[in-house]
N, C-alpha and C positions, 0 to 999 in steps of 0.2 A: 504494500500500500504506500502511495506517495501522497503528499499534501500540497495544496495550493490555497490561496486565500479565497474565501467565498465570492468576493466581488470579481475575482479574476476568471471565474467560470463563465462569465458573460463576455468580458473583454479584458485583456487581450488573449486569454487562454481558453476561450469557449469552444463550441463545436467547430471542428475542422481546423483548429489552430494547433501549432506545434509549441510545446512547452519543454524546456530543458530542466531536468531535475537531477542534480548531482551527476552530470555527465550523460544521463540518459535522455533520449529524444522521444517524446510521447505526443500523440495527437488525440484530441477529444472527439468521441464518436457522437452521432446524432442522438436526439432525445428519445427516439424509439427504443433505444437500448438503456435508457436511464431507468432506475427503479422508481416508477411512478408513485407507488405506495409510500415511499420514503421521502418524497419531495414535499415541500411545504407550500401551502396556498399563500399567494401574495394578493391581498385584497385591494382592488382598484376598479370599481365598476366603470368609471369614466374611461379609463385607459383600455379596458377590455372591449367596450363598445366601439371606441374609435378605431381599434386595431382589428375588430371583427373576430375575436376569439372568445372561447367560453371561460378560459382560466389562464392565470399567470401563476407559475410555480417556481419556487426557488430550490436549488440543489440542497440536499441535506448537509447541515453543518456537523462537524465532529470535534471532539476534544483536541487539545494541542498534541497529545500523544495517543492517537487512535489505535484500537486493537484490530485484529483481523475480522472481527464481527461488526465493526463500525460501518454505518451506511456510507455509500460514496457513489460517484458516477464513474463511468468507464472511460479509460484512455487506452489507446492501443499503440504499441511500439511502432514508430515510423521515423525515419526509414528503417527497413529491416536489414539492409546491408550494413554490417558492422566490420570493424577491423581491430586487431589487437594492438595496443600501444607498445607492447614489448616485442613480439615476434613479427608484427605487421601482416599476419595472416588474416584474410578476409573471410567472412562467414555470412550466409543468408540465414538470419535467425527466424525460425518459424514459430507460430503461436503454440505449437505442441511442445516447444522447448522451454516455454515460460515456467519459472518456478516461484515467481514473486520476488526474487532477488535480482540485483543487477547481473547481467550476463557476464560469463567468463570464457576465456579462450579454452577450447578443448585440448589444445596442445601444451601450452605453457601456463595455463591458469591465470594469465594476465587479464586486465580489464578490457572489455570490448567497448568501443565507442562508435557512434554513428558516422557514416560517410557524410560529407559536407553538402552534397548536391542532391536535388530532387527534380522531377520533371512534372510540370503543370500544364494543363490544357489552357490554351490562350483565350478561349471564348466561353467554355461551359463549366469551368471551375473544377474539373477532375484533377487528380494528382496520383502519381505512381512513383515507385522506386526506379532508379536508373539500373538497367540490367548490366551490371559491371562485367559479368562473364562474356556477354555479347560485345561489349565495348573493347575488352582486351583482345578479343579474337577478330575484330572487325577489319584489321589490316594484316590478316594471316599471310605468311610468306611461303607456306608449303601446304601440301595436302594433309600432312600429319597434323599441322596446327588447325586446319579447317575441320578435320574429323575428330578433334580432341573432345572426349566426353567426360573423363574424370578430371574436371577442372579444379585446380587448387590455386586460388588467387592470392597475390601478395600486393599490398599497397605500399609503395616505396618511393624514395627520392631518386631522381635520375642521376646517373653516374657523373654527368657533367656539372651537376649542381646548379642548373639554371634557376633563376628566380621566376616567380609566377607559376601559373598552372602547367606550363610546359615542363617544369621541373618535377612534377608529380606523375607517377607512372603506375598503372595497374598491369601486373605481369602474371601470366599463368606459369606456375612452377612445373606443371606436368609437361607442357609442350614448348614452353619458351616464348609464346606469343605475348606481345605487350603493346600498349599504346598509352601515350601521355594524355593529359587532360587539357592540353592547349586549345584544341578545337571544340571542346565540349560545350561552352556557352554560345557558340556561334549558331545563328538561326538555321534550323533544319538539320542540325548535327545528328539527332537521333533518327530522323526520317531517312537519312542517307544510309543508315545501317539496318533499316527495316523495323524500327521500333515505333509503334503507334500508341495512341491514347487508350487507356484501359476502359474508359467510359464510366468510371465511378470513383468512389473514395476507397482508401485502403481497407476499411472494415466491411465493405460491401462484397458480395459474392455474385457471380453469374450476371454481371452487368453487360448490356450490349456494347459492342465496340463503338468508338467515336472516331470520326474521320478528321477532326480538327487538329491543327498543328500543336506540337508540344514545344514548350520552352523550358530551358534548364535554368534553375535558380538555386542560390544558396539557401539551405533550409532555414536560416535565420533571417532571410530578407523580409522586409515589412510587407511586400506585396505577395508573399506566399498565402497569406490569409488577410482579407480586408473585411472585418466584421460589419454587419449592417444592424445598427441598434437604434432604438427610440428611447428617449428619456423624457419623463414627465414628472411634474410635482403633484402631490396629492392635495387637491384643493376641495373646498366645500361644494356639494352638489348645488347646481342652480335651482332657485326656488320654482321657476316655471320652465323646466327643460322641455324643448321641443322634441317630439319623437323622431328618431333617426331610423327610418325604415331600412335604408341601405345597410347600416351597421348591424341591425337585427338580422337581416338576411345573411350577411357574411358570418355572423355568429352561429347560425343554424348548423346542426350536426351533419346535415346532408349537403351543405353548400359546396364543400370541396369535391364531393363526388360529381356534382353537376359541372363545376368549373373545370375539372379535368377532362370531361367529355361532354361539352355543351350540346353536341349534335348526336350523341349516342342514343341507343334504344331506350335507356332508362331516364333520359333527361326530362322528357315531358311529364312523366309520373312524379319524379322528384320535385320538379318545379311546382306542380300542383300540390304536393304534400307540404312543401315549405310555405306556400301561400295560405294553405288551410290552417297550418299551425300558428302562423303569425297574424291571421285575419287580414291579409292584404290581397291586392290584385296580382294575378300572375305576371302582368306586364311590369309591375314594380320589381318583381323578382328577376325578370329578364334584364331589366335596366341595370340592376346591381351586378349581374353576371357580365354585362358588356363593358364594364369599366376596366381601364388599363390598371393592372395591379400596382405598377410603380406610381402612377398618378394618384391612385386611391391612397397609397401610403403617404405621399407628399401632402395630400389634402388633410389626412389625419394628423400629421405633425403640425401643419399650420393651424388646424383647429385646436390642438392641445395648447399651443402658445397663446392663441386668442383667448381661450378660457382662463389661462393664468393671468393675462393682462387685465381682464375684467375683475378677477378675484383680488388683485393687488389694489386696483383703483376703488373698490367698494369701501375700503377702510378709511378713505379720505373724508367720508361723511361721519365717521365715528372717532372723534379726537379724544375721547375720554380715557382710552386705555387699550390694551391688547384685545383683539377679537379673533374669531375663527374657530377652528376645531382643535382637538388635542394634537394633531399632527400638522396643523397649519395655523400658527399663532403669529399674528402680525399687528403692527401699530404704526400709525402715521406720526411723522415728526417734522419739525421745521428744518429747512436747509440752514437758515441762520436765525438766531434769536435776537430780540432787541438789545442792542449794546452800543453805547456811544463810542466805544473805543474800537469797534470793528473796522477792519481795513476797507478802504474804498473799493478795492478790486473784488472783495467778497460781496459787498453790496451790489456791485455791478453784475457779478456772476449769478446772484439770486434771480435776476430777470431771465436767465437762460434755463434754470432748473424749475420744473413745474411741481413735481411731487417726490418726496422721499418716504419710503416705507421700510420699516425695520421688520425683518422676518426672524422672530425669536426662535422659532422651530419650524423646520421643513422636513417633509418626507419625500425623498426622491426615489423613483422607480425606474430602473433601466431594463429594457427588454431586448432580447436578441432575436432577430428575424431569420438571419442566415448569414452567408458570407460569399464573397467573391474572391477570385484568384487572378493574379497577374495584373489586371487593369480594373479601374473603377467602373468601366462600362461593360464588363463581362457579365454573363448570366448569373443571377442570384441563385445560390444553392440553399435550399430550405433547411431549417434546423431539424426537420423531421423527414427522414428518407425512408422510413418503414411504412408498414401498412397502418391505415388509420383505424384503430380499433375503438377509439372513443372520440369525443368532441375535440376540436383543435385547441391546443394549448401551447403556450410559448414560455421559454425559460426567462426568469426575471430575478432581480435582486433589489432589495430596498436599503436605503441609507437615510440617516437622519442628520440634520445640520441646521445651519443658520445662514442669513444673508442680508443684503441691502439692495432694495429695488429703487431705481432712479428713473424718472421720466423727464424729458426735456419739454420746453415750451413749444407747443404745436404751431402757433402762429409764426414765431420767429424762425422755426425750422422750415416751415412751408415756404416762407419768403426766401430763405437762403437757398433751398434746393431748386427753386425755379430759375436761378441765375444760369445763363447760358454757359459760362466757363465751367461751372461745377458739373453740369449735365454732360458736357463734351468730355471732361476728364473721366467721369465714371462710365460713360458709354464705351470707352476703350477697354476698361476692365470687364464690362458685361460681354462685349464681343469675344474676348478671350475665354470667358467662362463658358460661353456657348460652344466653343470649339474644343474645350478641355475634356479629357477623359473623366475628370471629376465633376463636370458641369451639372449632371443630373443629381448629384448629391449635395449641391451647394444652393444657397438662397440666391434669388435674383439680385444682381449688383445694382442697387439703386443708391442715389446719394445718401439717403437717410440710413440705409442698411450698412453701407461701408463706413459711414461716420460713426454710428453706434457701435459697430463691431470694433473699430479702431479705438474708440473711447473706452470700451470695456477692457481692452488689452492694456491701455495706458494706466487705467485705474488699478487693475490687478497688479501690475508691476510695482505700483507705488504702495498699495495696501500691504504687499508682502513684507515691507519693512516694519510695519507697525501693528498688524492685526494678530500676530502670534502664530500664524500658520505659514508653512512653507509655500513658495510660489506655485509648486506643483499641486498643492491641495486646493487652491482656489479654482472655481469654474465660472462659466458665463452662460447666460441665456439672453438672447437678443430679441426684442419685440419691435419689428420694423415693417409690419404689413401696412398697406395703404387701403386695402379693400377687405371686407365691406366697410371697415372704419379704420381711421388712421391710428397707428400705434407708433410710439417713439420712446422706447425705454429699454432698460437693461437690468439684469439681475446678476449680481456677483455673490456667489455663495460657496459654502464648503459643506461637505457631507461625509460622514463616516459610518461604517457598518455597525458600530455599537448602538444599541437601542436608546442610549441616553443622549446620543447626538454629540454636539461639540460644546465648547466652553464659553461662548459669548464674546470672544474678542472681536469678531467681525461686526456684530451688532453695535458694540461700543464705538467702533470706528465710523459707524453711520450716523452717530449723534452729532449735534451741533456743539462746538464749531469744528470738530475733527474732520468731518466729511468735506467741509468747505476748504479747509487747509489742504487736504489730500487732493481735491480737485485742482486747486491753484498750483500745487507742486507738480501734478501730472501734466498740466498744460504747459508749465514752464519747461519741464524736461522734454516735452515733445517738440519744443521749438528748436532743439539742437540735438544732433546725433553725432556720435564719435566718428561715424562714416560719412558725414557731410563734407563736401557738397555731393559726393557720389550717391548717397542714399536719397537725399531730397530731390535731386535732378534725375533720378533713375527713371527709365522708360518701362521697366518691368523687372521684378525680382520674384524669387520663389518658384514653386512648381507652375509650369506653363505661363510664367510671367504674370501671375494673378495678383501680385502685389505691386504697388507703385513705391511710394516713399515709406517703406517699412522693412526693417531688418532686425537681426538679433540685438543690435546695439540700441534700438529704440522702441520696438513695437511687438516683437514676437514673444510668445509665452510658451510654457511647457505644453507638449502635445496633449497631455491629459486635461489641460485647462481649457483648450479651445474646442468648440463644438464644430468648427469648420476647417480643420487641418491647417491652421495658421495661414490662410489665404484670404483674399478680398479685404486687404488692409491698405490704408493710405493716410498717413498723419498730416499730409498737406491739407486734406479736407478738414482737419481739426484746427490747425494753426495758420494755414494759408501760406502763400509766398507772394512774389512780385506780380504774378498773373492770376492766381487762383485765390478767391476769397475763402478763407477758412471760417468755419462756424464760430470758433472761439478766437478769431484773429484779434478782435478788439480787446478781449481779455488779456491776451498775450502782450499786446502793446501797452496796456495799463500796467501789467506786471513789470515790464522792462522800464517804463517811466518811473515807477515807484523805486525800483532798484537804483536807477541813476540818481534820483532825488536823495535817497538815503546815503548813497556814496558821497555825494557833494556835501551834504550836511555834516557827515562825519569828518570830512576833510577840513571844513571851516571850524568845526569844534576843536 
């Protein structure tokens, strides 16, 4: 038995992902092989309805030192080709050889470690071992080498001692055939030796072959597994919720059977059954079936954010104290309080900030839908690859924490984003997003969306110095939709797996005057980057040039903190430059003027 943190079973070590445990390489199997009876229900009616599932369930948790009888979820050894660190002998380790202990070499009893490379399907998300015996014999020089059957492979360094992959060789000790790894990562390398896609995942059996090309990746590469997750906050139910018929249809136990074969012989009967169970028209069921699954998921995520936006703004009418539910305790606070000694720049900044809400307790739920491999536009592999014996459910984990919600002044923001210079600059980012392989997973790049996303990063970087949490512990949620109603806010929060949540340091930083000082410091720091003028004048940075003036020196945060892969950022939209008006440009000018005034006064004194 091996252990991982409960939160890691969703991401980054969830279904289909490779996890290294003390030198062993294991891959999480799909939820059809999880012990359903030992999983724990995660209650969230709103999220279940939005995602069209009957249940959300968390993997079983175990003590710090589990026994062999402790519940757990299944991981399978992958890759199965291993080599001995001592004698360099290679071995294809089969499931029948598993003993529950780390594998050992059958010859010298040395430790077996996994080979570095795996082969992934470029479009459909399949993955397989590289057939190293075939690779070693792919450049056979004699009939004896081509007819070799008792193949004993050795993974060694080339005699010439070349650097790079060409210095690594797989050699057959039986016949002497060998080949280095220099050509292995090249496109079509496996196809040239007659190796094709297996058509499935390592734990699946008897899958139909796939004709799509294979690409060779290092097993630790980030694009071996790209998890597709949805995160939502547990907020109070709306008092007058409108019935969502499409969501109810997607939740029905027979929906997936119809969706998999919408024109099959049983489709008409099942559609009639769903309509009868829900008390709706058959046309409404067919309408839900015709929706694009990717677009349905995007709409669900937008709906979740809109619900949260409404929940945070409801507290502005209740200034007496914290309100909400046990897992959503919030209170409104002032950005600045009446004080004759307050700085003029903070008074000016108060006109830019509309609402500040302190989230004393939050419950965050993270759900795993599936994963992709190689590129972000590859087919989504579902978390459940087995037979559907019960209603659809998805794996999820819950965390508890705290946060600060901030909304900007809508009128001032609308006036700023209508400026032609702003729209032209953001239009370049949006055109790149549409062409990017990540485009479908990112929000539309609008002036307010990029501004709010960048502002969230600037505030997180600043809050990490004072809130008591590491920068990697802070997270963001951006509310930037313009339809059906305008949103202009952000949430910076932290969450932990412990049921008691976190310690209150972030809420304290949201109180007056601390938040105003943090805002001023963040805007001032955004005015200059250690990589300027290269960063400020950059025409494109980051993946697919999806960032403009944003780099590690000024705007980027930990990957765990950003909900959009550290792209769609531009601090020029925040502080401006000679040609682009920034939303907080006047604030930055006031900050600099105050600094000059103080410097001159100190000189005269």
